[in-house]
C-alpha positions as CSV (number, residue, x, y, z in Angstrom):
1,M,51.6,-34.1,-104.2
2,D,52.5,-36.6,-106.9
3,E,51.0,-36.4,-110.4
4,A,48.5,-39.2,-109.9
5,W,47.0,-37.6,-106.7
6,R,47.0,-34.2,-108.4
7,A,45.1,-35.4,-111.4
8,E,42.5,-37.2,-109.2
9,L,41.8,-34.1,-107.1
10,A,41.8,-31.9,-110.3
11,E,38.9,-34.0,-111.6
12,L,36.8,-33.1,-108.6
13,I,37.8,-29.4,-108.6
14,A,36.9,-29.2,-112.3
15,I,33.2,-29.8,-111.6
16,P,31.6,-26.4,-111.1
17,S,29.2,-27.7,-108.4
18,V,27.9,-24.2,-107.3
19,S,24.8,-25.0,-105.3
20,A,23.7,-21.3,-105.2
21,D,23.3,-21.2,-109.0
22,P,20.4,-23.2,-110.4
23,A,22.2,-23.4,-113.7
24,H,24.8,-25.7,-112.0
25,R,22.2,-28.1,-110.5
26,E,23.4,-31.0,-112.7
27,D,27.0,-30.2,-111.9
28,V,26.3,-30.5,-108.2
29,K,24.8,-34.0,-108.9
30,R,27.8,-34.8,-111.1
31,A,30.1,-34.0,-108.1
32,G,28.0,-36.3,-106.0
33,E,28.3,-39.1,-108.5
34,W,32.1,-38.6,-108.6
35,V,32.2,-39.1,-104.8
36,C,30.1,-42.3,-105.1
37,E,32.3,-43.7,-107.8
38,F,35.4,-43.1,-105.7
39,I,33.8,-45.0,-102.8
40,R,32.9,-47.9,-105.0
41,R,36.3,-48.0,-106.6
42,I,38.0,-48.5,-103.2
43,G,35.8,-51.4,-102.2
44,G,32.7,-49.8,-100.8
45,T,29.1,-49.3,-101.9
46,A,27.6,-45.9,-102.7
47,E,24.7,-44.3,-104.5
48,L,23.6,-40.7,-105.1
49,T,20.3,-40.9,-103.3
50,P,17.3,-38.5,-103.5
51,F,16.3,-37.2,-100.1
52,G,13.7,-34.5,-99.9
53,E,14.3,-32.0,-102.7
54,R,18.0,-32.8,-102.9
55,E,20.4,-35.8,-103.1
56,L,22.9,-37.2,-100.7
57,A,25.9,-39.3,-101.6
58,L,25.4,-42.3,-99.2
59,G,28.0,-45.0,-99.0
60,E,29.6,-47.6,-96.8
61,I,32.9,-49.4,-96.4
62,P,32.9,-52.4,-93.9
63,A,35.8,-52.9,-91.5
64,S,38.6,-55.0,-92.9
65,N,38.2,-57.8,-90.4
66,G,34.5,-58.0,-90.4
67,A,31.7,-55.5,-89.6
68,G,30.1,-57.4,-86.8
69,K,31.9,-56.0,-83.7
70,A,33.6,-53.0,-85.3
71,P,32.6,-49.5,-84.3
72,T,30.7,-47.5,-86.9
73,V,31.9,-44.0,-87.9
74,L,29.7,-41.7,-89.9
75,V,31.6,-39.3,-92.1
76,Y,30.3,-36.0,-93.5
77,N,31.7,-33.7,-96.1
78,H,30.1,-31.5,-98.8
79,F,30.8,-31.5,-102.5
80,D,29.2,-28.2,-103.4
81,V,31.1,-24.9,-103.6
82,Q,30.7,-21.2,-103.4
83,P,30.2,-19.1,-106.6
84,P,33.6,-18.1,-107.9
85,A,32.7,-14.4,-108.6
86,P,34.3,-12.0,-108.9
87,L,36.2,-13.9,-111.6
88,E,38.5,-11.0,-112.4
89,L,40.2,-11.3,-109.0
90,W,41.3,-14.9,-109.6
91,E,44.9,-15.4,-110.7
92,S,44.0,-18.8,-112.3
93,D,40.8,-20.6,-113.5
94,P,38.8,-21.3,-110.3
95,F,37.8,-24.7,-111.7
96,E,41.3,-25.8,-112.6
97,L,43.6,-27.1,-109.9
98,D,46.7,-24.9,-110.0
99,V,49.7,-25.6,-107.8
100,R,51.9,-22.5,-107.3
101,G,54.7,-22.8,-104.8
102,E,53.4,-24.3,-101.6
103,W,49.7,-23.6,-102.4
104,A,47.1,-25.4,-104.4
105,Y,44.5,-23.1,-105.8
106,G,40.9,-23.7,-107.0
107,R,37.3,-23.2,-105.9
108,G,36.6,-25.8,-103.2
109,V,40.1,-26.9,-102.7
110,A,39.8,-26.0,-99.0
111,D,36.0,-25.8,-98.6
112,D,35.4,-28.7,-98.9
113,K,36.5,-30.8,-101.9
114,G,40.1,-31.0,-100.9
115,Q,39.2,-32.1,-97.4
116,L,36.6,-34.6,-98.7
117,W,39.3,-36.0,-101.0
118,I,41.7,-36.3,-98.0
119,I,39.1,-38.4,-96.1
120,L,38.5,-40.7,-99.1
121,R,42.2,-41.2,-99.6
122,A,42.7,-42.1,-96.0
123,A,39.9,-44.6,-96.2
124,Q,41.5,-46.1,-99.4
125,R,44.9,-46.4,-97.6
126,L,43.4,-48.4,-94.8
127,V,41.3,-50.6,-97.1
128,E,44.2,-51.5,-99.4
129,S,46.4,-52.4,-96.4
130,G,43.6,-54.5,-94.8
131,A,43.8,-52.2,-91.7
132,L,40.4,-50.4,-91.6
133,P,39.2,-51.1,-88.0
134,V,35.8,-49.4,-88.3
135,N,32.7,-49.5,-90.5
136,L,32.6,-46.3,-92.4
137,R,29.3,-44.7,-93.3
138,F,29.5,-41.8,-95.7
139,A,26.8,-39.1,-95.9
140,F,27.9,-36.2,-98.1
141,D,25.7,-33.4,-99.4
142,G,25.7,-30.8,-102.1
143,E,23.9,-27.9,-100.4
144,E,26.1,-26.9,-97.4
145,E,27.0,-23.6,-99.1
146,I,23.3,-22.6,-99.3
147,G,22.6,-23.6,-95.7
148,G,20.5,-26.6,-96.6
149,R,19.2,-28.9,-93.9
150,T,18.9,-32.1,-95.9
151,I,21.8,-33.8,-94.2
152,A,20.5,-32.8,-90.7
153,D,17.1,-34.2,-91.6
154,F,18.7,-37.4,-92.8
155,V,20.6,-37.8,-89.5
156,A,17.4,-37.1,-87.5
157,Q,15.5,-39.8,-89.4
158,D,18.4,-42.3,-89.6
159,E,17.7,-45.3,-87.4
160,R,21.1,-47.0,-87.8
161,G,23.2,-44.3,-86.1
162,A,26.9,-44.5,-85.5
163,D,29.4,-44.7,-82.6
164,A,31.0,-41.5,-83.6
165,A,31.0,-39.0,-86.5
166,V,33.9,-37.2,-88.3
167,I,33.6,-33.9,-90.1
168,F,36.6,-32.6,-92.0
169,D,35.1,-29.2,-92.9
170,G,37.1,-27.0,-90.5
171,G,40.6,-25.6,-90.2
172,M,43.7,-25.1,-88.1
173,L,44.2,-22.0,-86.0
174,R,47.4,-21.3,-87.8
175,R,50.1,-23.4,-89.4
176,D,50.9,-26.4,-87.2
177,V,48.2,-25.6,-84.7
178,P,45.4,-28.1,-85.3
179,T,42.0,-27.8,-83.5
180,I,39.1,-30.0,-82.7
181,E,35.9,-27.9,-82.4
182,L,33.7,-29.2,-79.7
183,A,30.7,-27.0,-80.0
184,T,28.6,-24.8,-82.2
185,R,26.1,-22.1,-81.2
186,G,22.5,-22.3,-82.2
187,L,20.5,-19.6,-83.8
188,V,17.0,-18.1,-83.3
189,G,15.9,-15.6,-85.8
190,F,13.1,-13.1,-85.0
191,D,10.8,-10.9,-87.1
192,V,9.1,-8.3,-84.9
193,Q,6.3,-6.0,-86.2
194,V,4.9,-3.1,-84.2
195,C,1.7,-1.3,-84.9
196,T,0.6,1.7,-82.8
197,G,-2.3,3.3,-84.7
198,A,-4.4,3.4,-87.8
199,R,-2.2,5.8,-89.8
200,D,0.9,8.0,-89.7
201,L,0.5,11.3,-88.0
202,H,1.8,14.9,-88.1
203,S,4.3,15.1,-85.3
204,G,3.6,18.7,-84.6
205,M,0.0,17.9,-83.9
206,Y,0.3,14.5,-82.2
207,G,4.0,14.3,-81.1
208,G,4.2,13.7,-77.4
209,V,0.7,12.4,-77.0
210,A,0.4,9.5,-79.5
211,L,2.4,6.3,-79.6
212,N,5.3,6.2,-82.1
213,A,5.9,2.7,-83.4
214,I,9.6,3.2,-83.9
215,H,10.0,4.3,-80.3
216,A,8.0,1.3,-79.1
217,L,10.1,-1.0,-81.1
218,M,13.3,0.5,-79.6
219,H,11.9,-0.2,-76.1
220,C,11.2,-3.8,-77.1
221,L,14.6,-4.4,-78.6
222,E,16.3,-2.9,-75.6
223,A,14.8,-5.7,-73.4
224,V,16.7,-8.5,-75.3
225,L,20.0,-6.7,-75.9
226,P,23.2,-7.0,-73.8
227,G,23.6,-5.0,-70.6
228,P,26.7,-2.9,-69.7
229,D,28.6,-6.1,-68.9
230,G,28.0,-7.5,-72.4
231,R,25.8,-10.2,-71.1
232,L,22.2,-10.9,-72.2
233,P,19.3,-10.7,-69.6
234,E,19.2,-13.7,-67.3
235,P,16.1,-15.3,-69.0
236,L,18.2,-15.6,-72.2
237,R,21.1,-17.2,-70.4
238,K,19.3,-20.3,-69.1
239,G,21.0,-23.6,-69.7
240,I,24.4,-22.4,-70.7
241,A,27.0,-25.2,-70.6
242,P,30.2,-23.4,-69.4
243,P,33.6,-24.3,-70.9
244,T,35.7,-26.9,-69.1
245,A,39.0,-26.0,-67.5
246,E,40.8,-27.9,-70.3
247,E,39.0,-25.8,-72.9
248,L,39.8,-22.5,-71.1
249,E,43.4,-23.5,-70.9
250,A,43.5,-24.2,-74.7
251,W,41.8,-20.9,-75.4
252,S,44.4,-19.0,-73.4
253,E,46.9,-20.0,-76.1
254,L,44.9,-18.4,-78.9
255,P,45.6,-14.9,-80.2
256,S,44.2,-12.1,-78.0
257,G,40.7,-10.9,-78.4
258,A,42.0,-7.4,-78.9
259,E,44.0,-8.7,-81.9
260,A,41.0,-10.6,-83.3
261,L,38.8,-7.5,-83.1
262,S,41.5,-5.2,-84.5
263,E,42.1,-7.5,-87.5
264,Q,38.4,-7.0,-88.5
265,G,38.4,-3.3,-87.9
266,A,35.9,-3.8,-85.1
267,R,35.5,-1.8,-81.9
268,P,34.9,-3.5,-78.6
269,L,31.4,-3.6,-77.2
270,D,32.6,-2.7,-73.7
271,G,35.7,-2.7,-71.5
272,K,35.9,-6.4,-71.1
273,A,34.9,-7.5,-74.6
274,A,38.4,-8.2,-75.8
275,E,39.4,-10.0,-72.6
276,E,36.3,-12.2,-72.8
277,F,36.4,-12.6,-76.6
278,Y,36.4,-16.4,-76.8
279,V,34.1,-17.0,-73.9
280,R,31.5,-14.6,-75.3
281,T,31.7,-15.8,-79.0
282,W,31.9,-19.6,-78.2
283,A,30.2,-20.2,-74.9
284,E,27.8,-17.3,-74.3
285,P,24.6,-16.3,-76.1
286,S,24.6,-13.0,-78.0
287,A,21.8,-10.9,-79.6
288,D,22.1,-8.6,-82.6
289,V,19.6,-6.4,-84.3
290,N,20.1,-7.2,-88.0
291,G,17.8,-4.5,-89.5
292,I,15.1,-2.0,-88.7
293,L,12.5,-0.5,-91.0
294,G,10.2,2.4,-90.1
295,G,9.3,5.8,-91.2
296,K,10.8,7.2,-94.4
297,P,14.6,6.4,-94.2
298,G,16.7,8.9,-96.1
299,V,13.9,11.5,-96.3
300,R,13.8,14.4,-93.8
301,N,10.2,14.5,-92.5
302,T,8.2,15.2,-89.4
303,T,6.0,12.1,-89.4
304,L,5.0,10.1,-86.4
305,S,5.2,6.5,-87.6
306,V,2.6,4.0,-86.5
307,A,4.3,0.9,-88.1
308,A,7.8,-0.4,-87.7
309,N,9.5,-3.8,-87.8
310,A,12.9,-5.3,-87.0
311,E,14.8,-8.5,-87.6
312,F,17.1,-9.7,-84.9
313,S,18.9,-12.9,-84.0
314,I,20.1,-14.6,-80.9
315,R,23.1,-17.0,-81.1
316,I,22.3,-19.4,-78.4
317,A,25.1,-21.0,-76.4
318,P,25.9,-24.7,-76.1
319,G,23.6,-26.3,-73.6
320,Q,20.7,-24.0,-74.4
321,N,17.5,-24.9,-76.2
322,V,15.8,-23.0,-79.1
323,E,12.3,-23.4,-77.7
324,T,13.3,-22.1,-74.2
325,I,15.3,-19.1,-75.4
326,G,12.8,-18.2,-78.2
327,A,9.9,-18.2,-75.8
328,A,11.8,-16.2,-73.2
329,A,12.8,-13.6,-75.8
330,E,9.3,-13.2,-77.0
331,R,8.1,-12.8,-73.4
332,L,10.7,-10.0,-72.8
333,L,9.7,-8.2,-76.0
334,R,6.0,-8.3,-75.1
335,E,6.6,-7.2,-71.5
336,A,8.6,-4.2,-72.7
337,A,6.0,-3.0,-75.2
338,P,4.1,0.1,-74.2
339,A,0.4,-0.2,-73.5
340,G,-1.4,0.2,-76.8
341,A,1.4,-1.2,-79.0
342,E,0.4,-4.3,-80.9
343,L,3.2,-6.8,-81.6
344,E,3.4,-9.6,-84.1
345,I,6.4,-11.8,-83.5
346,I,7.6,-14.7,-85.6
347,W,10.6,-16.8,-84.7
348,S,12.4,-20.1,-85.6
349,G,15.8,-21.5,-85.2
350,S,18.2,-24.4,-84.7
351,N,19.8,-25.8,-81.5
352,P,23.5,-25.6,-80.6
353,G,25.7,-28.7,-80.7
354,L,28.0,-29.7,-77.9
355,V,30.5,-32.6,-77.6
356,R,32.0,-33.3,-74.2
357,A,35.8,-32.7,-74.0
358,E,36.1,-36.0,-72.2
359,A,34.1,-38.0,-74.8
360,P,36.0,-41.1,-75.9
361,A,35.9,-40.1,-79.6
362,V,37.5,-36.7,-78.7
363,R,40.2,-38.3,-76.6
364,L,41.0,-40.9,-79.3
365,A,41.0,-38.2,-82.0
366,A,43.4,-36.0,-80.0
367,D,45.7,-38.9,-79.6
368,A,45.6,-39.6,-83.3
369,F,46.4,-36.0,-84.2
370,E,49.3,-36.0,-81.8
371,Q,50.6,-39.3,-83.3
372,A,50.3,-38.1,-86.9
373,L,51.4,-34.4,-86.5
374,G,53.5,-34.4,-83.4
375,V,51.3,-31.8,-81.7
376,R,48.2,-32.2,-79.7
377,P,45.1,-30.3,-81.1
378,L,43.6,-27.4,-79.2
379,L,40.0,-27.9,-78.1
380,T,38.0,-25.0,-79.4
381,R,34.4,-24.1,-80.3
382,V,32.6,-22.4,-83.2
383,G,30.7,-19.2,-82.8
384,G,28.5,-19.8,-85.8
385,S,25.7,-22.4,-86.3
386,I,26.0,-25.7,-88.1
387,P,22.6,-27.6,-88.1
388,L,24.3,-31.0,-88.6
389,M,26.1,-30.7,-85.2
390,P,23.0,-30.6,-83.0
391,A,21.4,-33.3,-85.3
392,L,24.3,-35.6,-84.4
393,T,24.6,-34.7,-80.7
394,E,20.8,-35.1,-80.2
395,K,21.2,-38.6,-81.5
396,G,24.0,-39.3,-79.0
397,I,26.7,-39.3,-81.7
398,D,29.9,-37.7,-80.5
399,T,31.5,-35.7,-83.4
400,V,35.0,-34.8,-84.3
401,L,34.8,-31.5,-86.2
402,T,38.2,-30.6,-87.5
403,G,40.2,-29.9,-90.7
404,F,43.3,-28.5,-92.4
405,A,42.2,-25.2,-94.0
406,L,44.1,-22.2,-92.7
407,P,42.9,-18.6,-92.0
408,E,44.8,-17.5,-95.1
409,S,43.1,-20.2,-97.3
410,N,40.8,-17.5,-98.8
411,I,37.7,-19.6,-98.2
412,H,34.6,-18.1,-99.9
413,S,36.9,-15.6,-101.6
414,P,38.8,-15.5,-104.9
415,N,42.1,-17.5,-105.1
416,E,40.9,-20.1,-102.6
417,R,43.9,-22.2,-101.7
418,F,45.1,-25.1,-99.6
419,L,48.7,-25.7,-98.3
420,V,50.1,-28.5,-100.4
421,P,52.0,-30.3,-97.5
422,Y,48.7,-30.6,-95.6
423,F,47.3,-33.0,-98.2
424,A,49.7,-35.7,-97.2
425,A,49.5,-34.6,-93.5
426,G,45.8,-34.7,-93.7
427,I,45.7,-38.2,-95.1
428,D,48.1,-39.4,-92.5
429,T,46.0,-37.8,-89.8
430,A,42.6,-39.0,-91.1
431,A,44.0,-42.6,-91.4
432,A,45.3,-42.4,-87.8
433,L,41.9,-41.0,-86.7
434,F,40.0,-43.9,-88.3
435,S,42.5,-46.3,-86.8
436,A,42.2,-44.8,-83.3
437,L,38.4,-44.8,-83.5
438,G,38.6,-48.6,-83.8
439,G,39.1,-48.5,-80.0
440,L,35.7,-47.1,-79.3
441,N,34.2,-50.4,-78.4
442,G,37.2,-51.5,-76.5
């Protein structure tokens, strides 16, 4: 990267826009202002705009040959970053861009300031050459790292819409293996409280005849957990959108599930877990108990507990619906409760997002990647949950979720880094992507 580019990116990295720390609230806003100023400098309009309790950097750049018939592309990135702690593990100042060998180091250089900068640089290239074929709408936020929903709320309320969306907040599978992530799973979180009596009891006097709340809770949870085949009960599988043949073919090129589990020091759930790794984590729902409280943990006692609670979550698969799965899970919990056990259940969540593999935006994006990088991207999914994806897909906006971070980019860790050659490659690819999306209305 040349010195001018390096200095420009260094300005953004230097802003400690840590959204999780209230002390950096003004720094987050300053990073948003930096983004807006960049958009204005390259010929667009942009303002840091209050929305709810936060601000969004909202901007626009019209197509070079007139906005009238050109497709509109909504672009999302985030300008907040994770806290840099523990500082002693950094080999350079986290808020100073440091290039060492083939890597550029700094907090946010991969997630997501470096990729945000790539997007803006690509737009600048097309604007300056009079070759931007789409109307660009920018909607960037400063709360992604704290799970904020402001950007999703904005999309839900936005009446202008777009013909496609682009999110550069992802990564490559490995060097020279780009991906387009077509789907995210949704999430339903549950808090279950069980009460089986007025007060705790002596187990010698009442054990075997009185309800034990911990036992009742265990029965309830068993009703929503995977069976021997690793699959959830059928009521929790309703609506699954299975992967396409093209997706399955792409997944066959990925590292084995056994390798993925071994790298994390994890043990398989069952005999087929490794073989079905990608299908289960990307295209199936899963349920996990995240915590249980009851009795007197850590203290040996012989008490029969009459109160217990648990938190568990269900990752819902693309195609499923939060309301349907949440209600089904609550029904299973209540049906499994022993007579006399009183349950209080609270749940909420967000839907999954799914873009069809054959969507025009996806096809054009894959062609653009192949043109710029010489290799066609693999079509993958995301096992986690991103509230923005369902907000976009529910509005009928097909989304290209991709990026140039690598598994070894140390995202959310000390010494976060980005492979230097991918700055230029990323700009080339983003420019080719915007150019290709000009054919959406063709």
